[in-house]
C-alpha positions as CSV (number, residue, x, y, z in Angstrom):
1,M,0.0,0.0,0.0
2,D,2.8,2.4,0.9
3,A,4.6,1.7,-2.4
4,A,1.3,2.3,-4.3
5,G,0.7,5.6,-2.4
6,I,-2.4,4.2,-0.7
7,D,-3.0,5.5,2.9
8,V,-6.2,3.5,3.7
9,A,-7.9,0.5,2.1
10,L,-11.6,-0.2,2.5
11,I,-12.1,-3.9,1.9
12,T,-15.6,-5.4,1.5
13,D,-15.2,-8.6,-0.6
14,D,-16.1,-11.5,1.7
15,D,-13.2,-13.6,0.4
16,N,-10.6,-10.9,0.8
17,V,-11.9,-10.1,4.3
18,Y,-11.4,-13.8,5.1
19,Y,-8.0,-14.0,3.5
20,L,-6.7,-11.1,5.6
21,T,-8.5,-11.7,8.9
22,G,-9.8,-15.3,9.1
23,Y,-13.4,-13.9,9.7
24,Y,-16.1,-15.6,7.7
25,D,-19.8,-16.5,7.5
26,Y,-21.1,-13.2,8.9
27,L,-24.3,-11.7,7.7
28,H,-23.4,-9.4,4.8
29,M,-25.3,-7.6,2.1
30,E,-27.8,-10.3,1.5
31,F,-29.3,-9.1,4.8
32,G,-28.4,-5.4,4.3
33,R,-25.6,-5.6,6.8
34,P,-22.2,-4.4,5.5
35,T,-18.9,-5.6,6.9
36,I,-15.9,-3.4,6.1
37,L,-12.2,-4.0,6.8
38,V,-10.2,-0.8,7.1
39,V,-6.4,-1.2,6.7
40,S,-4.0,1.6,6.9
41,S,-0.5,1.7,5.3
42,A,0.9,2.0,8.8
43,G,-0.5,-1.5,9.5
44,N,-3.4,-0.7,11.7
45,S,-6.7,-2.6,11.0
46,L,-10.3,-2.0,11.9
47,L,-13.2,-4.4,11.4
48,I,-16.6,-2.8,11.1
49,T,-19.2,-5.5,11.4
50,P,-22.8,-6.1,12.8
51,T,-23.2,-6.5,16.5
52,I,-25.2,-9.7,15.8
53,D,-21.9,-11.3,14.7
54,L,-19.7,-9.7,17.3
55,T,-19.0,-12.9,19.2
56,K,-17.9,-14.6,16.1
57,A,-15.7,-11.7,15.0
58,E,-14.0,-11.6,18.4
59,A,-13.2,-15.3,18.2
60,E,-11.9,-15.3,14.6
61,A,-10.9,-11.9,13.3
62,R,-7.2,-11.1,13.5
63,V,-7.5,-7.3,13.6
64,D,-6.4,-4.5,15.9
65,R,-9.9,-3.3,16.7
66,I,-13.5,-4.3,16.1
67,A,-16.2,-1.7,15.8
68,A,-19.6,-3.3,16.1
69,W,-22.8,-1.6,14.9
70,N,-26.4,-2.3,15.5
71,D,-29.5,-2.0,13.3
72,G,-31.1,1.4,13.7
73,A,-28.6,2.6,16.3
74,G,-26.9,6.0,15.6
75,N,-25.3,6.1,12.1
76,E,-24.9,2.3,12.1
77,W,-21.8,1.1,10.0
78,R,-21.2,4.7,8.8
79,E,-20.3,5.9,12.3
80,E,-16.6,4.8,12.1
81,L,-15.7,5.5,8.5
82,P,-15.2,9.3,8.5
83,G,-12.7,9.0,11.4
84,A,-10.9,6.1,9.9
85,I,-10.2,8.0,6.6
86,K,-10.0,11.6,7.8
87,S,-6.3,12.0,7.5
88,A,-5.8,9.9,4.3
89,S,-4.8,11.5,1.0
90,K,-5.5,8.3,-1.0
91,I,-8.2,5.8,-0.1
92,A,-8.4,2.6,-2.1
93,I,-11.5,0.5,-2.5
94,E,-12.5,-2.6,-4.4
95,P,-14.7,-1.0,-7.2
96,D,-16.2,-4.2,-8.5
97,H,-16.9,-5.7,-5.0
98,M,-18.0,-2.8,-2.9
99,P,-21.7,-2.9,-2.2
100,P,-23.6,0.0,-3.9
101,M,-24.9,1.2,-0.6
102,V,-21.4,1.5,0.9
103,R,-20.0,2.9,-2.4
104,N,-22.6,5.6,-2.5
105,Y,-21.7,6.6,1.1
106,V,-18.0,6.6,0.4
107,N,-18.6,8.7,-2.7
108,G,-20.3,11.3,-0.5
109,I,-17.5,11.6,2.0
110,V,-14.4,11.1,-0.3
111,E,-13.4,13.3,-3.2
112,T,-13.2,11.4,-6.5
113,D,-9.5,12.2,-7.0
114,K,-8.7,10.6,-3.6
115,L,-10.2,7.2,-4.5
116,G,-8.0,4.4,-5.8
117,N,-8.2,0.7,-6.4
118,V,-6.8,-1.9,-4.0
119,T,-8.0,-4.9,-6.0
120,P,-4.8,-5.4,-8.0
121,L,-2.7,-5.5,-4.8
122,L,-5.0,-8.1,-3.3
123,A,-5.1,-10.2,-6.5
124,E,-1.3,-10.2,-6.7
125,M,-1.0,-11.2,-3.0
126,R,-3.3,-14.1,-3.5
127,M,-1.9,-15.5,-6.7
128,I,0.9,-17.5,-5.1
129,K,-0.4,-19.8,-2.4
130,S,1.3,-20.4,1.0
131,G,2.1,-23.9,2.2
132,E,-1.0,-23.9,4.3
133,E,-3.1,-23.0,1.3
134,L,-1.6,-25.7,-0.8
135,Q,-2.4,-28.3,1.9
136,L,-6.0,-27.0,1.7
137,A,-6.0,-27.4,-2.0
138,R,-4.8,-31.0,-1.8
139,H,-7.4,-31.8,0.9
140,A,-10.1,-30.1,-1.3
141,G,-9.0,-32.4,-4.0
142,Q,-9.7,-35.4,-1.8
143,V,-13.1,-34.1,-1.0
144,A,-13.8,-33.5,-4.7
145,D,-12.6,-37.0,-5.7
146,A,-14.9,-38.5,-3.0
147,M,-17.9,-36.5,-4.5
148,M,-17.1,-37.6,-8.0
149,A,-16.7,-41.2,-7.1
150,A,-20.0,-41.2,-5.3
151,G,-21.8,-39.4,-8.1
152,R,-20.3,-41.9,-10.6
153,L,-21.7,-44.8,-8.6
154,A,-25.1,-43.2,-8.2
155,I,-25.7,-42.5,-11.9
156,G,-27.9,-45.2,-13.6
157,D,-30.9,-46.0,-15.6
158,G,-34.1,-45.0,-13.9
159,V,-32.4,-42.9,-11.3
160,P,-33.5,-39.2,-10.8
161,E,-30.8,-36.6,-10.9
162,Y,-31.4,-35.4,-7.4
163,E,-30.3,-38.8,-6.0
164,V,-26.9,-38.2,-7.5
165,A,-26.7,-34.9,-5.8
166,I,-27.6,-36.5,-2.4
167,A,-24.9,-39.0,-2.9
168,T,-22.2,-36.5,-3.8
169,S,-23.1,-34.2,-0.9
170,Q,-23.0,-37.1,1.6
171,A,-19.6,-38.3,0.3
172,G,-18.1,-34.9,0.2
173,T,-19.3,-34.0,3.7
174,R,-18.0,-37.3,5.2
175,K,-14.6,-36.9,3.6
176,A,-14.4,-33.3,4.7
177,A,-15.3,-34.2,8.3
178,E,-12.6,-36.9,8.2
179,L,-9.9,-34.4,7.0
180,L,-11.0,-31.7,9.5
181,D,-10.8,-34.1,12.4
182,A,-7.4,-35.3,11.3
183,H,-5.7,-32.1,10.3
184,Y,-7.4,-29.0,11.6
185,K,-8.3,-27.5,15.0
186,D,-11.0,-25.1,13.8
187,A,-14.1,-26.9,15.2
188,S,-16.3,-24.1,13.8
189,M,-15.5,-24.9,10.2
190,S,-18.4,-26.9,8.8
191,P,-17.6,-30.1,6.8
192,N,-21.0,-29.9,5.0
193,T,-20.8,-29.4,1.3
194,H,-23.1,-26.8,-0.1
195,F,-24.1,-25.1,-3.4
196,L,-26.7,-26.8,-5.6
197,Q,-25.3,-29.7,-7.6
198,I,-24.5,-28.7,-11.2
199,M,-25.5,-31.6,-13.4
200,A,-27.3,-32.3,-16.7
201,S,-28.5,-35.4,-18.5
202,G,-30.1,-36.5,-21.7
203,E,-31.7,-33.6,-23.6
204,T,-30.5,-31.1,-20.9
205,I,-26.8,-31.9,-21.5
206,T,-26.1,-28.6,-23.3
207,K,-27.3,-26.6,-20.4
208,T,-23.9,-25.8,-18.9
209,H,-25.1,-24.9,-15.4
210,H,-28.3,-27.0,-15.1
211,R,-29.0,-28.0,-11.5
212,A,-29.9,-31.5,-10.3
213,S,-33.7,-32.0,-10.9
214,T,-36.3,-34.7,-10.7
215,R,-35.5,-35.8,-14.3
216,I,-35.1,-39.6,-14.6
217,M,-31.9,-40.7,-16.4
218,K,-32.0,-43.4,-19.0
219,T,-29.6,-45.9,-20.6
220,G,-27.7,-44.4,-23.5
221,E,-27.8,-40.8,-22.2
222,P,-24.9,-38.6,-21.4
223,V,-24.6,-37.2,-17.8
224,F,-22.5,-34.2,-16.8
225,L,-21.3,-33.6,-13.2
226,C,-19.6,-30.4,-12.1
227,F,-18.2,-29.7,-8.7
228,C,-16.8,-26.2,-9.3
229,G,-19.2,-24.7,-6.7
230,M,-19.4,-27.7,-4.3
231,T,-15.6,-28.2,-4.0
232,N,-15.2,-25.8,-1.1
233,F,-13.2,-27.4,1.6
234,H,-12.2,-25.1,4.5
235,R,-13.3,-22.3,2.2
236,F,-10.7,-23.4,-0.5
237,K,-12.3,-23.8,-3.9
238,L,-11.3,-25.9,-6.9
239,G,-12.7,-26.6,-10.4
240,F,-13.6,-30.2,-11.3
241,D,-16.0,-31.8,-13.8
242,R,-16.6,-34.9,-15.9
243,T,-19.0,-36.2,-18.6
244,F,-20.3,-39.8,-18.4
245,W,-22.7,-42.1,-20.3
246,I,-25.2,-44.7,-18.9
247,G,-24.1,-47.6,-21.1
248,E,-23.1,-47.1,-24.7
249,P,-24.0,-43.7,-26.1
250,A,-27.3,-43.7,-28.0
251,D,-25.6,-41.3,-30.4
252,P,-22.1,-42.8,-31.1
253,T,-20.8,-39.5,-32.6
254,E,-20.8,-38.1,-29.0
255,K,-17.7,-40.2,-28.3
256,D,-15.8,-38.3,-31.0
257,V,-16.8,-35.0,-29.5
258,Y,-15.7,-36.2,-26.0
259,E,-12.3,-37.3,-27.3
260,V,-11.7,-33.8,-28.7
261,A,-12.6,-32.3,-25.3
262,V,-10.1,-34.6,-23.6
263,A,-7.5,-33.8,-26.2
264,S,-8.0,-30.1,-25.7
265,Q,-7.3,-30.4,-22.0
266,K,-4.2,-32.5,-22.7
267,A,-2.9,-29.8,-25.1
268,A,-3.4,-27.2,-22.4
269,L,-1.5,-29.3,-19.8
270,D,1.3,-30.0,-22.3
271,V,1.9,-26.2,-22.3
272,L,1.2,-25.5,-18.6
273,R,4.3,-24.8,-16.6
274,P,6.1,-21.9,-14.9
275,G,7.3,-19.1,-17.3
276,V,4.5,-19.3,-19.9
277,T,1.7,-16.8,-20.2
278,A,-1.8,-17.7,-19.1
279,E,-3.2,-16.9,-22.6
280,S,-0.7,-19.4,-24.2
281,V,-2.4,-22.3,-22.3
282,H,-5.7,-21.2,-23.6
283,A,-4.3,-20.9,-27.1
284,A,-3.2,-24.5,-27.1
285,Y,-6.6,-25.7,-25.9
286,A,-8.5,-23.6,-28.4
287,E,-6.3,-24.8,-31.3
288,V,-7.3,-28.4,-30.7
289,I,-11.0,-27.5,-30.6
290,Q,-11.0,-25.3,-33.6
291,G,-8.7,-27.6,-35.5
292,A,-11.3,-30.3,-35.1
293,G,-13.9,-28.0,-36.7
294,Y,-15.7,-26.7,-33.6
295,E,-16.3,-23.2,-32.5
296,Y,-13.9,-21.0,-30.6
297,P,-14.3,-22.1,-26.9
298,F,-14.8,-20.3,-23.6
299,R,-11.8,-19.8,-21.4
300,C,-9.6,-22.8,-20.7
301,G,-9.5,-22.2,-17.0
302,R,-8.9,-19.9,-14.0
303,A,-7.0,-19.6,-10.8
304,T,-8.8,-20.6,-7.7
305,G,-8.2,-20.3,-3.9
306,F,-10.5,-18.8,-1.3
307,S,-12.5,-17.4,-4.3
308,F,-14.0,-19.3,-7.2
309,L,-12.3,-16.9,-9.6
310,E,-8.9,-15.5,-9.0
311,T,-6.0,-14.1,-11.0
312,P,-5.0,-15.2,-13.6
313,Q,-7.6,-16.5,-16.1
314,L,-6.5,-18.9,-18.8
315,V,-8.0,-16.8,-21.6
316,T,-6.9,-14.7,-24.6
317,G,-5.6,-11.4,-23.4
318,D,-4.3,-12.5,-19.9
319,T,-0.5,-12.2,-20.2
320,T,0.1,-13.1,-16.5
321,I,3.2,-15.4,-16.2
322,I,2.4,-18.7,-14.7
323,Q,4.4,-19.2,-11.5
324,P,5.0,-22.0,-8.9
325,G,2.4,-22.0,-6.1
326,M,-0.6,-21.0,-8.3
327,V,-3.6,-23.3,-8.2
328,L,-5.4,-23.5,-11.6
329,A,-8.6,-25.2,-12.9
330,V,-8.0,-26.4,-16.4
331,D,-10.8,-27.5,-18.7
332,G,-11.3,-29.3,-22.0
333,S,-14.7,-28.7,-23.6
334,V,-16.6,-29.0,-26.9
335,T,-20.2,-28.0,-27.5
336,V,-22.4,-29.0,-30.5
337,D,-26.1,-28.5,-31.1
338,T,-27.3,-31.6,-29.1
339,F,-24.3,-32.5,-27.0
340,R,-21.7,-31.0,-24.7
341,A,-18.6,-32.7,-23.4
342,Q,-16.4,-31.2,-20.6
343,V,-13.6,-32.5,-18.5
344,G,-11.9,-30.3,-15.9
345,D,-9.4,-30.7,-13.1
346,S,-7.4,-28.5,-10.7
347,F,-3.6,-28.4,-10.6
348,I,-0.9,-26.9,-8.4
349,I,1.9,-25.3,-10.4
350,T,5.3,-26.7,-9.3
351,D,8.8,-25.6,-10.0
352,D,8.9,-27.7,-13.3
353,G,5.3,-28.4,-14.2
354,W,2.2,-29.2,-12.3
355,E,0.7,-31.5,-9.7
356,P,-2.9,-32.8,-10.1
357,V,-5.2,-32.3,-7.1
358,T,-8.3,-34.0,-8.7
359,T,-7.7,-37.4,-10.1
360,S,-11.0,-39.0,-11.4
361,P,-10.4,-41.1,-14.6
362,K,-11.4,-39.6,-17.9
363,S,-10.6,-42.2,-20.5
364,L,-13.6,-43.1,-22.7
365,E,-13.7,-46.6,-21.2
366,E,-13.9,-45.2,-17.7
367,V,-16.7,-42.8,-18.3
368,I,-19.1,-45.2,-20.1
369,L,-20.8,-46.7,-17.1
């Protein structure tokens, strides 16, 4: 902050507040209750948070001072802000993550030329994971693998999609509980998986983010499972998905599409290593897909961590240099009019390549159930 000329940062993104303080699962803007972390370049920190969550904040937040505010009392969360920034020449915010209600208030008390952006500093800080974060990534991978294995077993002719979601949630929760008991002392961290299961089958297969429904799956149909929202162990996120079939595909051409999706991920992984640009990984993946005659694809992947989307993204235009300690989700995907195939895994970037943290088989023989 000092090097960037920032005197005070106002941090409101839930994941950044957690990354910096360890404070999480408080009532936030969904309930109209802002939490704001105020950090000065001198190192002093102030957490402004609702009184209803004060006990939790006192137990978890690593900050110098907590200012609790109550609904309807005085000026609520606004009470502390003027004093916290009064001597600052440059105040940095997260423009894309500050709630409109808070942003409007800040705009009213801070001159426009005094406002800056702290997001790039936070994104750079969080790109390279600590040893503790990498352990979380590996454990998240174990949770994800347990969910995928359970989902694979639950898929079958005559089975409704929601039964697969129940199976994956149970398996993930039990594996997470096992890991929390064995490796972590934070008894307040819930092992329960959450986020509605992303899956699609049969005629819904091209709906990328379809949720588990009452639809009954049938022999010959493709089934897509995605755990990019549910893989959230100890708040560490990963990307992970697979495409399956119940028996031999009713449409045999789907196998060819799937093989291109797998090949596109392999091409990306052949390029992925320290020293290359993020966009070059995407280019290798896109070349395979377009070379097979399919349309230009969405991004190949993204960095993950305590957020679902971090820096860098594996997409055209992102020239970030890949470095050891990053955690990246890397996909292979092809979409046609009546079918969509996707395989995705997460990887830790090592000194000379990558380490997989999700390991479910993806060969054609393994995904035809």
